[in-house]
C-alpha positions in Angstrom: 20.6 60.9 6.6 19.2 57.5 5.6 15.9 57.3 3.7 14.2 55.2 6.4 15.2 57.7 9.1 14.1 60.7 7.0 10.8 59.0 6.2 10.2 58.3 9.9 10.9 61.9 10.8 8.6 63.2 8.1 5.8 60.9 9.2 6.2 61.9 12.8 6.2 65.6 11.9 3.1 65.2 9.7 1.3 63.2 12.4 2.0 65.8 15.1 1.0 68.7 12.8 -2.3 67.1 11.7 -3.2 66.0 15.2 -3.6 69.6 16.4 -4.7 71.1 13.1 -8.2 72.4 12.6 -9.6 71.8 9.1 -11.4 74.8 7.5 -14.5 73.6 5.7 -16.8 75.2 3.2 -20.5 74.4 3.2 -20.3 72.6 0.0 -17.8 70.1 1.6 -20.7 69.0 3.9 -22.5 67.6 0.8 -21.3 64.2 -0.6 -19.9 64.5 -4.1 -22.5 61.9 -5.4 -25.5 63.6 -3.7 -28.3 64.7 -6.0 -28.4 68.5 -6.7 -30.7 70.4 -4.3 -32.6 73.4 -5.5 -33.4 76.1 -3.0 -37.1 77.0 -2.7 -36.3 80.6 -2.0 -33.2 82.7 -2.1 -31.1 83.3 1.0 -31.1 86.8 2.5 -27.6 88.3 1.7 -28.8 91.9 1.2 -29.1 93.2 4.7 -31.1 96.2 3.4 -34.0 93.8 3.4 -33.5 93.1 7.1 -36.6 94.9 8.3 -38.8 92.8 6.0 -37.1 89.7 7.1 -37.5 90.5 10.8 -41.2 91.2 10.3 -41.5 87.6 9.0 -40.4 86.2 12.4 -44.1 86.2 13.5 -45.0 83.9 10.7 -45.0 80.1 11.3 -41.7 78.3 10.4 -41.2 77.4 6.8 -41.0 73.7 5.8 -37.4 72.3 5.5 -36.3 71.5 1.9 -34.5 68.2 2.6 -34.7 67.0 6.2 -32.8 63.8 5.5 -30.1 65.0 3.0 -27.0 62.8 2.7 -24.0 63.6 4.8 -20.2 63.1 4.5 -19.5 60.3 7.0 -15.7 60.8 6.6 -16.0 64.1 8.5 -17.1 62.3 11.7 -14.8 63.3 14.6 -12.7 65.7 12.6 -11.7 69.0 14.2 -13.1 71.6 11.8 -13.9 75.3 11.5 -16.9 76.5 9.6 -18.2 80.0 8.9 -21.9 80.7 9.2 -24.8 82.4 10.9 -26.3 81.5 14.3 -30.0 80.6 14.7 -30.6 80.5 18.5 -32.2 77.5 20.2 -31.4 78.2 23.8 -30.6 81.5 25.5 -29.4 81.9 29.1 -30.8 84.5 31.5 -27.6 86.5 30.8 -28.5 86.7 27.1 -26.0 84.2 25.8 -26.9 81.7 23.1 -25.5 78.3 24.2 -27.3 76.1 21.8 -27.9 77.0 18.1 -28.1 76.0 14.5 -25.2 77.1 12.4 -26.4 77.8 8.9 -24.7 79.1 5.7 -26.7 82.3 5.2 -28.6 84.9 7.2 -32.2 84.2 7.8 -32.1 80.4 7.3 -34.7 78.6 9.4 -36.5 81.8 10.4 -37.0 84.1 7.4 -36.7 81.6 4.6 -37.1 77.8 4.5 -34.4 75.9 6.3 -31.7 74.5 4.0 -31.1 70.8 3.6 -30.1 69.0 6.8 -26.5 68.6 5.5 -26.3 72.4 5.5 -27.1 72.7 9.2 -24.9 72.0 12.2 -26.5 71.7 15.6 -24.0 73.4 18.0 -23.7 73.5 21.8 -21.3 76.0 23.4 -20.5 76.3 27.1 -19.9 80.1 27.0 -22.1 80.8 24.0 -22.5 84.0 22.0 -24.2 87.2 23.1 -27.7 87.4 21.6 -27.3 90.9 20.3 -24.3 89.8 18.1 -26.2 87.4 16.0 -26.6 89.5 12.9 -23.0 88.9 11.9 -21.4 85.7 10.7 -19.1 83.7 13.0 -16.4 81.0 12.7 -17.3 78.0 14.8 -14.5 75.5 15.7 -14.7 72.0 17.3 -15.0 68.3 16.6 -17.8 67.6 14.0 -20.1 64.7 14.6 -22.0 63.2 11.7 -25.2 62.7 13.6 -28.8 63.7 12.9 -30.3 66.2 15.3 -33.9 67.5 15.5 -35.2 70.9 16.7 -38.4 72.8 16.4 -36.9 74.8 13.5 -35.1 72.1 11.4 -33.3 68.8 11.1 -29.5 69.0 11.2 -27.2 66.4 9.7 -24.3 67.4 11.8 -23.5 68.2 15.5 -20.7 70.0 17.2 -19.6 70.9 20.7 -17.9 74.3 20.0 -14.4 74.8 21.3 -14.2 78.4 19.8 -16.7 80.9 18.4 -15.4 84.2 17.0 -16.5 86.8 14.5 -16.0 86.1 10.8 -13.9 88.7 9.1 -13.4 89.0 5.4 -9.7 88.6 4.7 -8.0 91.6 3.1 -7.3 91.1 -0.6 
């Protein structure tokens, strides 16, 4: 096979694979490499044995966001991504489904502890949504990411997404 033909076939294959491929992101990839280091004002809630104390804090006024205008990674605009995180509801249907929410990197963000920087929050809309009673677990959210600021009563988000898929996050077996 000639080199130009082989190169054309490889390019066509790479293009067709990447066109339908969803890029798995980590939260750190939503922060530009040259962004100043952000220090969290309080620790995220990872120990769910403290859940009762955290839930009692829901009656308190929302905490102030750490960096409401944090820099974003513009190159991610329009990319099909999947990102794991926790759901903070913004809109709930009469059937008890959350159809608009903030996706955040740790449980309790925006409610129990101050919201993270805006580049660590994705404002998501989802046609079907997620059952309200399932929100204490992490989820994968997939869809095209938009690098666009969004404001809600809880926090500023640096990214937006119309979710194509939402499903439970499961820790891979080692």
